[in-house]
Steps between C-alpha positions, in 0.01 A plus 500: 500500500828306491462384862139398437604288201780337700256407778256368239784299343582344839135408558470344153823307557374365835169399344685330214712300744191390695309398186797303369558323831131400530512313169596137481808425296297267276253775414223352713423822686379473858367148452312492831202313363137610475261478213667474161270759346533761775685831475795394714524141381845365423471600138334835576768587756775409256346719231448788743855478639652467155312808379590688818867416452495626142318823587725573799811424295385739226429772758840441660686530168299808402571670832869413466516669160314808626724527807813469285375773267419728794842437654677590176287811452571624852873420478560699181418828671761450772865596478756224546713545812867495400645570844637145519663506157822298515629580155801689640805358329753335730870581460675268258687220674861432416553182299595202711851360483531183290468180699803275508439149362475218750805278538493168317338212686773257614249211509390553140825346367463196728150428370626478139758234583 
């Protein structure tokens, strides 16, 4: 079931990309001409593509939520692998010796004069 939904999600995503790329950026749809009252006129194509985009987007979001819920449900029944646990405490390091202050800058006195 999970694999089927993932494949369906990929198909919906590809269809969504195609529908979005077919549209004009101005919202004119295909705009290839033809009769203004026909099914695939510029306005009819824009309406069809806009509706298709909304429906595909809703399906995509719904599938995403369902897949996330299925992933969480299947992950709760599994045991977490702790073989790579790095919480072993390291030996305490000795404190570093204090750092000696730097010698005074001989040019600093010349700049004040």
